[in-house]
GUPA-571787 format. One line per 10 residues: number of its first residue (from 1); their letters; for each residue x, y, z of C-alpha. Coordinates in nm, 3 decimals. Example, Ala and Ser with C-alpha at 12.3 -4.5 7.8 and 13.67 -1.06 7.14 Angstrom:
1	as	1.230 -0.450 0.780 | 1.367 -0.106 0.714
***
This chain:
1	ryllcwahky	6.756 -9.881 17.369 | 7.010 -9.659 17.253 | 6.884 -9.383 17.453 | 6.976 -9.564 17.792 | 7.261 -9.727 17.679 | 7.389 -9.337 17.635 | 7.263 -9.228 17.930 | 7.436 -9.504 18.109 | 7.757 -9.455 17.921 | 7.777 -9.058 17.989
11	gygqweavkm	7.572 -9.059 18.321 | 7.206 -8.943 18.406 | 7.180 -8.590 18.334 | 7.441 -8.529 18.034 | 7.155 -8.479 17.799 | 7.383 -8.255 17.549 | 7.631 -8.566 17.557 | 7.342 -8.777 17.488 | 7.248 -8.569 17.176 | 7.561 -8.602 17.021
21	airrspnfrf	7.616 -8.902 17.032 | 7.255 -8.948 16.867 | 7.411 -8.685 16.598 | 7.693 -8.904 16.550 | 7.561 -9.224 16.497 | 7.470 -9.393 16.165 | 7.218 -9.566 16.321 | 7.051 -9.244 16.326 | 7.131 -9.065 15.995 | 6.796 -9.014 15.896
31	dyylrslpsd	6.573 -9.006 16.174 | 6.530 -8.631 16.196 | 6.276 -8.623 16.458 | 6.512 -8.769 16.720 | 6.806 -8.563 16.576 | 6.609 -8.209 16.602 | 6.483 -8.260 17.007 | 6.616 -8.008 17.214 | 6.810 -8.175 17.486 | 6.560 -8.140 17.826
41	algkrcdqlm	6.310 -8.345 17.566 | 6.590 -8.644 17.564 | 6.590 -8.607 17.917 | 6.233 -8.712 17.946 | 6.225 -8.931 17.681 | 6.468 -9.075 17.905 | 6.318 -9.070 18.264 | 6.025 -9.179 18.045 | 6.224 -9.514 17.893 | 6.366 -9.557 18.285
51	kaaereveql	6.009 -9.582 18.491 | 5.891 -9.797 18.214 | 6.225 -10.004 18.197 | 6.170 -10.012 18.628 | 5.770 -10.144 18.601 | 5.911 -10.409 18.345 | 6.184 -10.549 18.603 | 5.926 -10.545 18.899 | 5.649 -10.724 18.694 | 5.881 -10.987 18.617
61	ekkareesnm	6.022 -11.002 18.992 | 5.675 -10.978 19.094 | 5.634 -11.286 18.899 | 5.920 -11.470 18.955 | 5.836 -11.451 19.319 | 5.509 -11.644 19.244 | 5.675 -11.895 19.068 | 5.927 -11.991 19.328 | 5.632 -11.960 19.573 | 5.773 -11.670 19.763
71	lvdeekkvdg	5.503 -11.485 19.978 | 5.516 -11.083 19.897 | 5.365 -10.835 20.154 | 5.257 -10.580 19.908 | 5.171 -10.354 20.180 | 5.502 -10.371 20.353 | 5.651 -10.357 19.988 | 5.478 -10.001 19.922 | 5.475 -9.838 20.275 | 5.788 -10.050 20.446
81	edgdegdlsp	5.594 -10.015 20.749 | 5.693 -10.159 21.138 | 6.070 -10.039 21.043 | 6.117 -10.291 20.800 | 6.192 -10.092 20.496 | 6.041 -10.233 20.221 | 6.308 -10.481 20.138 | 6.253 -10.798 19.985 | 6.478 -11.070 19.947 | 6.642 -11.050 19.597
91	vqlptfkvmq	6.530 -11.209 19.306 | 6.734 -11.401 19.039 | 6.565 -11.351 18.737 | 6.632 -11.544 18.427 | 6.820 -11.433 18.149 | 6.630 -11.355 17.812 | 6.727 -11.646 17.649 | 6.579 -11.842 17.938 | 6.262 -11.658 17.913 | 6.242 -11.728 17.574
101	ankraraeed	6.311 -12.119 17.605 | 6.010 -12.137 17.868 | 5.820 -11.948 17.646 | 5.882 -12.137 17.341 | 5.830 -12.491 17.565 | 5.473 -12.338 17.711 | 5.389 -12.260 17.364 | 5.473 -12.604 17.224 | 5.281 -12.788 17.537 | 4.968 -12.622 17.398
111	lalerhglee	5.017 -12.692 17.066 | 5.083 -13.064 17.213 | 4.756 -13.029 17.371 | 4.588 -12.863 17.085 | 4.679 -13.157 16.814 | 4.596 -13.404 17.064 | 4.217 -13.253 17.115 | 4.233 -13.272 16.720 | 4.299 -13.616 16.672 | 4.092 -13.747 16.924
121	kveeiesqie	3.810 -13.493 16.700 | 3.896 -13.622 16.422 | 3.860 -14.027 16.597 | 3.531 -13.940 16.676 | 3.428 -13.787 16.328 | 3.608 -14.136 16.209 | 3.362 -14.324 16.398 | 3.039 -14.136 16.299 | 3.155 -14.188 15.965 | 3.190 -14.540 15.969
131	evqrrlrelq	2.820 -14.568 16.169 | 2.701 -14.370 15.871 | 2.810 -14.598 15.663 | 2.746 -14.923 15.822 | 2.356 -14.791 15.862 | 2.385 -14.718 15.474 | 2.495 -15.063 15.428 | 2.198 -15.219 15.630 | 1.997 -15.015 15.424 | 2.057 -15.081 15.110
141	eyskdgvrnf	2.065 -15.453 15.229 | 1.728 -15.438 15.349 | 1.578 -15.213 15.033 | 1.722 -15.501 14.829 | 1.569 -15.750 15.021 | 1.228 -15.580 15.077 | 1.250 -15.525 14.641 | 1.335 -15.881 14.651 | 1.025 -15.982 14.853 | 0.769 -15.699 14.659
151	v	0.886 -15.861 14.344
***
């Protein structure tokens, strides 16, 4: 994250400035690997991180489009045929807090469903236990009656 923020702050390609920012930062005081990386290696690492961030944003946009039922023509997106340059309508991505709240709500729903299922199983087991206890009482009464009739 720091690398991407500094690349944004100092400008893409200003890897020497990013390297100096790493050396000045107290957060990387004991990170000798990062401090000792050459400028071009920092640039490659920043490129990797940027590509990963772009892929993540694309996945989030795709998920947002699917959730909002927007149809996506993959051919136009990739190839840009028919003079369409592959532009898709912009999607408003949710903030991190909203995403976390949605994730938490889904997890709570899943837990509620699981709890309900477990409660039903417990009720079923309790009814089975009651049935077994009823049968045992019947057997006990039957055996008492049998002993009385036998004597």
